[in-house]
C-alpha positions as CSV (number, residue, x, y, z in Angstrom):
1,X,-67.9,150.3,195.8
2,X,-65.2,150.2,193.1
3,X,-65.5,146.6,191.6
4,X,-68.2,145.5,194.0
5,X,-71.4,145.9,191.5
6,X,-71.5,142.2,190.5
7,X,-71.8,141.1,194.1
8,X,-73.9,144.1,194.9
9,X,-76.5,143.3,192.1
10,X,-76.5,139.5,193.3
11,X,-77.2,139.9,196.7
12,X,-79.6,142.6,196.1
13,X,-81.6,140.2,194.1
14,X,-80.8,137.0,196.2
15,X,-79.7,137.9,199.6
16,X,-80.1,134.0,200.5
17,X,-77.0,133.3,197.7
18,X,-74.4,134.5,200.3
19,X,-75.1,131.8,202.5
20,X,-74.7,129.1,200.1
21,X,-71.6,130.7,198.5
22,X,-69.9,130.5,202.1
23,X,-71.7,127.3,203.4
24,X,-73.4,128.8,206.5
25,X,-77.2,128.1,207.3
26,X,-79.1,131.1,207.4
27,X,-81.1,131.6,210.9
28,X,-83.5,133.7,209.0
29,X,-84.6,135.0,205.8
30,X,-82.3,138.1,204.9
31,X,-82.5,141.5,203.1
32,X,-79.3,143.0,201.5
33,X,-78.3,146.9,201.9
34,X,-75.1,148.7,201.6
35,X,-74.9,150.7,204.5
36,X,-72.9,154.0,205.9
37,X,-71.3,154.2,209.3
38,X,-70.6,158.3,210.2
39,X,-67.1,159.4,211.0
40,X,-65.3,160.4,207.6
41,X,-68.0,158.7,205.8
42,X,-67.4,154.9,205.2
43,X,-69.5,152.8,203.1
44,X,-69.9,149.1,204.0
45,X,-70.3,147.0,200.8
46,X,-72.8,144.7,202.3
47,X,-75.2,144.2,205.2
48,X,-77.6,141.5,205.8
49,X,-80.3,142.0,207.9
50,X,-82.7,139.6,209.4
51,X,-86.2,140.1,207.9
52,X,-87.8,139.5,211.1
53,X,-85.1,140.6,213.3
54,X,-84.8,137.3,215.4
55,X,-81.3,136.2,213.9
56,X,-77.8,138.0,213.9
57,X,-76.4,140.6,211.5
58,X,-74.0,139.4,208.7
59,X,-71.5,142.4,207.4
60,X,-69.9,141.5,204.2
61,X,-67.0,143.4,202.1
62,X,-66.1,142.4,198.4
63,X,-62.4,142.5,197.8
64,X,-60.8,142.9,194.3
65,X,-57.6,144.6,195.0
66,X,-54.6,144.2,197.6
67,X,-55.0,146.0,200.8
68,X,-52.8,145.1,203.8
69,X,-55.4,146.1,206.5
70,X,-58.7,144.9,205.0
71,X,-59.8,142.8,208.1
72,X,-58.8,145.8,210.4
73,X,-60.7,148.3,208.3
74,X,-63.9,145.9,208.2
75,X,-63.7,145.4,211.6
76,X,-63.6,149.2,212.6
77,X,-66.4,149.5,210.2
78,X,-68.7,147.2,211.9
79,X,-67.5,148.5,215.5
80,X,-68.6,152.1,214.4
81,X,-72.2,151.0,213.1
82,X,-72.9,149.0,216.6
83,X,-71.8,152.3,218.2
84,X,-74.0,154.3,216.2
85,X,-76.8,151.9,216.5
86,X,-79.0,150.4,219.3
87,X,-78.2,146.9,218.3
88,X,-76.5,144.4,220.5
89,X,-77.3,140.8,218.2
90,X,-74.6,138.8,217.3
91,X,-72.9,139.7,214.3
92,X,-71.0,137.6,211.2
93,X,-68.3,139.3,209.1
94,X,-67.7,137.6,205.7
95,X,-64.8,138.6,203.4
96,X,-65.4,137.9,199.7
97,X,-62.1,138.1,197.4
98,X,-62.2,138.5,193.8
99,X,-59.5,135.5,193.6
100,X,-56.9,134.5,196.3
101,X,-54.4,137.2,195.3
102,X,-55.8,140.3,197.4
103,X,-56.1,138.3,200.3
104,X,-53.2,139.7,202.6
105,X,-53.5,136.2,204.5
106,X,-53.2,138.0,208.2
107,X,-56.7,137.8,209.3
108,X,-55.6,137.5,213.3
109,X,-59.4,138.5,214.4
110,X,-60.8,136.0,217.3
111,X,-63.5,136.3,219.8
112,X,-63.3,134.7,223.4
113,X,-66.0,135.4,225.9
114,X,-65.6,134.3,229.0
115,X,-68.5,134.2,231.5
116,X,-68.3,133.6,235.1
117,X,-71.2,131.5,236.4
């Protein structure tokens, strides 16, 4: 975590503040952690885990410098985490930028689920 200390301290103290900041209604009470996925070690800035285990996971990345591949890197880290954990809960991915300048504006991630009855 390079410039992420402020976010880390805020969310460690008050995990619910992320939901206020991004305008989502939390499904549960959350605890915040910084977690590592194994490969060549990659540390995610934030992991919000439901306290009682009933709600989905929330992963957070705090970005203060330009990175044109931020969305792909973050999605890879989340995918790696799910691949290493016996977990199948839905998730929300949040990238918080210090301001607009580091946002490459190229987020093209979209999930479509097709179910046949």
